[in-house]
Each structure stands twice: as C-alpha cells, then as structure tokens.
C-alpha positions in Angstrom: -0.1 -0.2 -0.1 1.4 3.3 -1.2 1.8 6.0 1.7 1.3 9.7 1.4 4.1 11.9 3.2 2.7 14.4 5.3 4.8 17.4 6.0 5.1 17.7 9.6 5.9 21.5 9.5 2.3 22.2 8.2 1.8 24.8 5.5 4.1 27.7 5.8 4.9 30.9 4.0 8.1 29.1 2.7 6.0 26.3 1.3 3.7 28.9 -0.6 5.5 31.1 -3.1 4.4 33.2 -6.0 6.5 31.0 -8.3 4.3 27.9 -7.3 1.2 29.6 -7.8 0.5 29.5 -11.5 -2.4 31.1 -13.7 -3.4 27.8 -14.9 -4.1 26.6 -11.4 -5.9 29.7 -10.5 -9.3 29.1 -11.7 -12.7 30.6 -11.3 -14.2 27.8 -8.8 -11.3 28.4 -6.5 -11.7 32.1 -6.1 -14.1 33.1 -3.3 -17.1 34.7 -4.3 -16.9 37.4 -2.0 -13.6 38.7 -3.8 -16.0 40.1 -6.5 -18.5 41.8 -4.5 -18.5 45.3 -2.9 -15.2 46.6 -1.8 -14.9 49.8 0.4 -13.3 52.9 -1.3 -13.6 55.3 1.1 -15.3 56.5 4.4 -16.5 60.1 5.3 -17.0 60.4 9.2 -17.7 63.5 10.6 -16.4 63.8 14.5 -17.3 67.8 14.5 -19.2 69.8 12.4 -18.1 70.6 9.0 -14.9 68.3 9.3 -15.5 66.5 6.2 -16.2 69.5 4.1 -13.5 70.5 1.7 -15.3 74.0 1.1 -18.5 75.2 2.9 -21.5 73.0 2.0 -19.5 70.7 0.0 -18.4 66.9 0.5 -16.0 65.6 -2.0 -15.2 62.1 -3.0 -12.0 62.6 -5.0 -10.4 60.5 -7.6 -12.3 57.5 -6.6 -13.1 55.8 -10.0 -11.3 53.1 -11.8 -11.9 50.5 -14.5 -11.6 47.9 -11.6 -15.1 48.4 -10.6 -18.6 47.7 -12.5 -20.5 50.2 -10.7 -20.7 52.3 -7.7 -22.8 52.9 -4.5 -22.6 55.6 -1.7 -24.5 54.3 1.6 -25.5 57.3 3.7 -25.8 56.2 7.1 -27.1 59.7 8.3 -26.5 63.0 6.9 -27.7 66.5 8.0 -26.3 70.1 7.8 -25.7 72.8 10.2 -27.5 75.5 8.1 -31.4 76.5 8.1 -33.8 74.0 7.7 -35.4 73.2 4.0 -31.9 73.4 2.4 -31.8 71.4 -0.9 -29.3 68.4 -1.2 -27.4 68.4 -4.6 -25.1 66.4 -6.7 -22.2 67.2 -9.2 -19.5 65.5 -10.8 -16.0 66.2 -10.2 -13.4 66.2 -13.4 -9.5 66.8 -13.9 -8.0 67.8 -10.3 -11.3 68.3 -8.4 -13.0 70.8 -10.7 -16.8 70.9 -10.2 -18.9 70.1 -13.3 -21.2 73.1 -13.5 -22.2 73.1 -17.0 -25.9 73.1 -17.7 -26.1 69.3 -18.7 -27.7 67.8 -15.8 -31.2 66.3 -16.4 -33.1 65.0 -13.4 -36.4 64.0 -11.7 -37.4 63.5 -8.2 -40.3 61.6 -7.0 -41.5 62.5 -3.2 -43.5 59.9 -1.2 -44.8 61.8 1.6 -46.3 60.7 4.8 -49.2 63.7 4.7 -50.5 62.9 1.3 -51.6 60.1 -1.0 -50.4 61.8 -4.2 -47.0 61.7 -5.9 -44.9 64.9 -5.6 -42.8 65.1 -9.0 -40.1 67.8 -9.9 -38.0 67.6 -13.0 -35.1 69.6 -14.4 -33.8 70.0 -17.9 -30.3 71.5 -18.4 -29.5 72.1 -14.6 -26.0 72.9 -13.0 -26.6 69.8 -10.6 -28.8 66.9 -9.8 -31.4 67.3 -6.9 -31.4 64.6 -4.5 -33.4 66.0 -1.5 -35.6 68.9 -1.0 -36.0 69.7 2.5 -33.2 68.8 4.8 -34.0 69.0 8.5 -30.9 70.3 10.0 -31.1 68.6 13.5 -29.6 65.5 15.0 -33.0 64.0 15.1 -33.7 64.4 11.2 -31.3 64.0 8.4 -31.3 61.4 5.8 -30.6 58.0 5.1 -30.4 55.9 2.0 -28.0 55.0 -0.9 -26.9 56.5 -4.5 -25.8 54.4 -7.3 -23.6 55.5 -10.1 -23.6 54.1 -13.7 -22.1 54.6 -17.1 -19.0 56.9 -16.5 -16.2 54.1 -16.4 -15.2 51.4 -18.6 -14.6 48.3 -16.5 -12.2 45.6 -17.7 -14.2 42.2 -17.5 -12.4 39.0 -17.9 -9.3 40.9 -19.3 -11.4 42.6 -22.0 -11.8 46.5 -22.1 -15.3 47.6 -22.6 -14.4 51.2 -23.6 -16.6 52.5 -26.1 -14.8 55.8 -26.7 -16.0 59.3 -25.8 -19.7 58.6 -25.6 -20.0 58.3 -21.6 -23.1 60.2 -20.2 -23.1 59.2 -16.6 -26.3 58.4 -14.6 -27.1 58.3 -11.0 -30.0 57.0 -9.0 -30.8 57.5 -5.2 -33.5 56.3 -2.8 -33.5 58.3 0.4 -35.6 58.9 3.5 -36.1 61.4 6.1 -38.2 64.0 7.7 -39.0 67.4 5.7 -39.4 70.3 8.0 -41.2 72.6 5.9 -44.0 70.1 5.0 -43.7 68.4 8.4 -43.6 65.0 7.0 -41.7 61.8 6.6 -40.6 61.3 3.0 -39.1 58.9 0.7 -37.3 60.3 -2.3 -36.3 58.6 -5.3 -34.0 60.6 -7.7 -32.5 59.8 -11.1 -30.3 62.2 -13.1 -28.0 62.2 -16.2 -25.3 64.5 -17.1 -26.1 64.7 -21.1 -22.8 65.4 -22.6 -20.4 62.8 -24.0 -17.2 62.2 -22.5 -14.4 59.7 -22.2 -14.7 56.7 -19.9 -12.0 58.2 -17.4 -13.1 62.1 -17.8 -14.8 62.0 -14.1 -12.9 61.7 -11.2 -15.2 62.0 -8.7 -18.2 63.8 -7.2 -19.6 66.1 -4.7 -22.5 66.2 -2.5 -23.6 69.9 -1.3 -25.9 71.9 0.5 -27.3 75.1 -0.3 -25.7 76.5 3.2 -24.0 75.3 6.2 -21.9 72.0 6.5 -22.2 68.5 7.5 -23.2 68.1 11.1 -21.4 66.0 13.7 -22.0 62.3 13.4 -22.6 62.4 9.5 -21.2 59.4 8.0 -21.2 57.7 4.7 -19.2 55.1 2.9 -18.3 54.9 -0.9 -18.3 51.2 -2.3 -17.2 49.7 -5.6 -18.5 46.6 -7.0 -15.3 44.7 -8.1 -15.4 43.5 -11.6 -16.2 39.9 -12.3 -13.1 38.0 -13.6 
C-alpha cells in the first residue's frame, strides 16, 4: 500500500511562493465569490461640524473611480447639515483636478412619497447645473437623511481581461433612494432621484463627485461610505 508523506511542519509561508502559484491553477471555482463583490473605497465620518467638508457645504469624493469596478454605491448612514432647515441637497461630478462640473447638462427627476399625502410629488429639470437629491433637509441631529446613491455609465470596466471602453460617448447616470423628515411640509418622506449628465465624455473623464448643501456644513455624526462592485473575472 502506497503511503502519502505528510509534512509535519504544516503549511508555511516558505512552502507557498508566488513561483508555485501559476495562472493555470488559479481558476474561477477556486476564487471566493466574496472577492468579486462590494469593496470599500472611502469612508466619510464627521467628528465635529464641518470637518468632512472640503469647502463650505461641499463633501467631495476625489479620484475614486477606476476600471476595476462595474459600478459604485454611496451608502449614507446619516447626513444632516448645520445650516437652516429646508436646504436642498445636490450632486455634481468632479473632473480633472477636483474641478466641479457646473455646465447646465444635468437632467433629473425627483419623486417624493410623503406621509401627509396620497399623491406623488414630482419635480423635474432639464439643463440644470446639478442634480437634486433631497428637497427639505431637517438640520437637526434627530432629523437628517439615510439611504443610498448608485452610479452608472461613467467608467469602462475591464471584464475577464476585456476592455469595455466605447470611446468618448459616456453620459453618466445616478439614481438615489433616500428617506428622512422634511421640516417645511412636516412629513416623513421617501425620495427617489434619477439624473443624467447629458454631454458625452471619455470613460476616464470624471474623477469623483460632490454632495452639496445650499448653506451650512455636514453636522457632527454624519457618516457615509463609498463602495465599488469589483469586476467579475
């Protein structure tokens, strides 16, 4: 009977080297599925009023995009502002060296589902300088908003070693689903927002984005996390 020799020293770093791990042996079934899911890119956590604002009212996520991710998600655990009640919350893209994209190429629609009404409240804009995410922020630690924003069609991911670059035709989309209290209408609201930047750019043109309020800064305890969905191999 043949015997299999067992190394008594166990599996050590010395036994596993890069030279011994070849491409042919690294196959899809051997790669954990979790390695192809959501990966944290950046956290924003406010310890004091305004400490995560690059400038008054603005929270910037800089140089956060790459061809390694299929799409992106910003999860807002809690966000409120120090300014007066009823400020709008807006979105803009960044390009080049953290330059704001302010051209009037933003098209958006916002649907508000309110606890004090059975009717849908819809607002639209064509050719705006930003995308609206929320209409009436309640600037109080008991208020704020919660939810997520998804980002599409602004990068060219590499899937299975193949580039998906379509040239200079990228017109990015965002879609958000947020909940919170609105002070002016005295109601609890779920807001759906969808917006497009309707001007063609190259896949690597946009480098980041900014969330802004009309006045004030992010209040203490504001926290949000940006994730990227790792490309399937």
